[in-house]
C-alpha positions in Angstrom: -10.4 11.2 9.3 -12.1 12.8 6.7 -15.6 12.1 5.1 -15.2 9.6 2.0 -17.2 10.6 -1.2 -17.4 8.5 -4.1 -15.6 10.9 -6.1 -12.1 10.5 -4.5 -9.8 8.7 -6.7 -6.9 8.9 -4.7 -6.4 7.6 -1.0 -3.1 7.4 1.4 -2.8 4.8 3.9 -0.4 5.1 6.8 0.1 1.9 8.9 2.5 3.0 11.7 5.6 0.9 12.2 4.8 -2.1 11.3 3.3 -3.8 8.5 2.6 -7.4 9.9 0.3 -10.3 10.0 -1.7 -9.1 12.9 -2.5 -5.8 10.9 -2.6 -7.4 7.4 -6.5 -8.2 7.1 -7.3 -4.8 8.5 -5.4 -3.1 5.9 -6.6 -5.3 3.3 -10.3 -4.5 4.1 -9.3 -0.7 3.9 -7.8 -1.2 0.8 -10.8 -3.1 -0.7 -13.1 -0.9 0.1 -11.2 2.2 -1.1 -11.3 0.3 -4.5 -14.9 -0.8 -4.2 -15.4 3.2 -3.8 -14.1 3.8 -7.0 -10.4 4.7 -5.8 -7.9 4.4 -8.4 -4.9 5.0 -6.8 -3.4 4.4 -3.4 -0.5 5.2 -1.9 1.1 3.7 1.2 3.0 5.9 3.5 6.1 4.3 4.7 7.0 7.3 7.0 7.9 5.6 10.5 7.7 2.1 8.9 10.3 -0.1 10.6 9.4 -3.6 9.8 7.3 -5.7 7.1 6.9 -9.3 7.3 6.1 -11.9 4.6 2.3 -11.3 5.0 2.8 -7.3 4.7 4.5 -8.0 1.5 1.8 -10.3 0.1 -0.8 -7.4 1.1 1.4 -5.1 -1.2 1.2 -7.4 -4.3 -2.5 -8.2 -3.5 -3.2 -4.6 -3.5 -1.3 -4.1 -6.6 -3.1 -6.8 -8.4 -6.5 -5.6 -7.4 -6.0 -2.0 -8.5 -4.4 -3.3 -11.6 -7.7 -5.4 -12.5 -9.5 -1.9 -12.2 -7.3 0.1 -13.9 -5.4 1.5 -11.0 -2.5 1.6 -9.2 -0.3 1.2 -6.2 2.3 3.9 -4.7 4.7 3.6 -2.2 6.1 6.3 -0.8 8.7 7.9 1.9 10.5 4.7 2.0 14.1 4.8 3.5 17.2 2.8 4.9 16.1 -1.0 5.1 12.7 -0.5 3.6 14.0 0.9 0.6 16.3 -1.6 0.1 14.0 -4.5 1.0 11.7 -3.4 -1.9 14.7 -3.2 -4.5 16.1 -6.3 -3.3 12.6 -8.3 -3.7 12.0 -6.4 -7.0 8.8 -5.0 -5.9 9.6 -1.4 -7.5 9.1 -3.4 -10.6 5.4 -3.7 -9.5 4.5 -0.3 -8.1 6.2 2.9 -7.5 8.2 3.1 -4.6 9.7 6.9 -3.9 12.1 8.0 -1.1 
């Protein structure tokens, strides 16, 4: 993992195959830590993500809201298939950038 510096304004998180209840606390801690460091843009890389539960969706919305409060933004990249359909169906793409 690269060294963290206060001048970094963009970060990417790669959560793995699932974004679910058991992971949410750790991911949320990581996101809030980045925001405290002054990161203004956080990208969640969905490459390989196969499942997301309601707590995972709540995490994305919470991350979006936390970043919005400090003039930042949340981006989602590498969404494919079911994940892309889920994001569109739930209208989450209205809250943050979600690119394939």
